[in-house]
C-alpha positions as CSV (number, residue, x, y, z in Angstrom):
1,X,2.2,-34.5,-59.3
2,X,2.0,-33.2,-62.8
3,X,-0.1,-36.3,-64.0
4,X,-2.5,-35.7,-61.1
5,X,-2.9,-31.9,-62.1
6,X,-3.4,-32.9,-65.8
7,X,-6.1,-35.3,-64.9
8,X,-7.9,-32.9,-62.4
9,X,-7.8,-30.3,-65.1
10,X,-9.3,-32.5,-67.7
11,X,-12.0,-33.4,-65.3
12,X,-12.6,-29.9,-64.4
13,X,-12.6,-28.7,-68.1
14,X,-14.8,-31.5,-69.7
15,X,-16.7,-33.1,-66.6
16,X,-16.9,-36.3,-68.4
17,X,-15.6,-39.6,-67.2
18,X,-14.7,-41.1,-70.5
19,X,-12.4,-38.3,-71.6
20,X,-10.6,-38.3,-68.3
21,X,-10.3,-42.2,-68.2
22,X,-8.9,-41.8,-71.8
23,X,-6.3,-39.3,-70.6
24,X,-5.5,-41.1,-67.5
25,X,-4.7,-44.5,-69.3
26,X,-1.2,-43.1,-70.8
27,X,-0.5,-41.4,-67.6
28,X,-1.1,-44.6,-65.4
29,X,1.1,-46.6,-67.8
30,X,3.9,-43.9,-67.4
31,X,3.5,-44.1,-63.7
32,X,3.4,-47.8,-63.6
33,X,6.6,-48.1,-65.8
34,X,8.8,-45.4,-63.9
35,X,7.7,-45.8,-60.4
36,X,7.3,-49.6,-60.2
37,X,9.0,-51.4,-63.1
38,X,12.0,-49.0,-63.7
39,X,13.3,-49.0,-60.1
40,X,13.2,-52.8,-60.0
41,X,15.1,-53.0,-63.3
42,X,17.7,-50.8,-62.1
43,X,18.0,-52.5,-58.8
44,X,18.3,-56.0,-60.4
45,X,20.7,-54.6,-62.9
46,X,23.0,-53.1,-59.9
47,X,22.7,-56.3,-58.2
48,X,23.9,-58.6,-61.2
49,X,26.9,-56.1,-62.1
50,X,28.1,-55.5,-58.5
51,X,29.1,-52.0,-57.0
52,X,32.6,-52.2,-58.5
53,X,31.4,-51.7,-62.2
54,X,29.4,-48.7,-61.2
55,X,32.4,-46.9,-59.8
56,X,34.5,-47.8,-63.0
57,X,34.5,-45.2,-65.7
58,X,34.1,-47.7,-68.6
């Protein structure tokens, strides 16, 4: 939601597509990593370690 507000604010202030796209690239990269890639990495990590290692406190 914050990323959307940032992009909308940039569009409202500058009204130019190239500045908005320039700002959108790192935000989209961030979203892609943390909404698509990171959950898959965590899921595969949990699957490979098993649930017993998560419950231990090592």
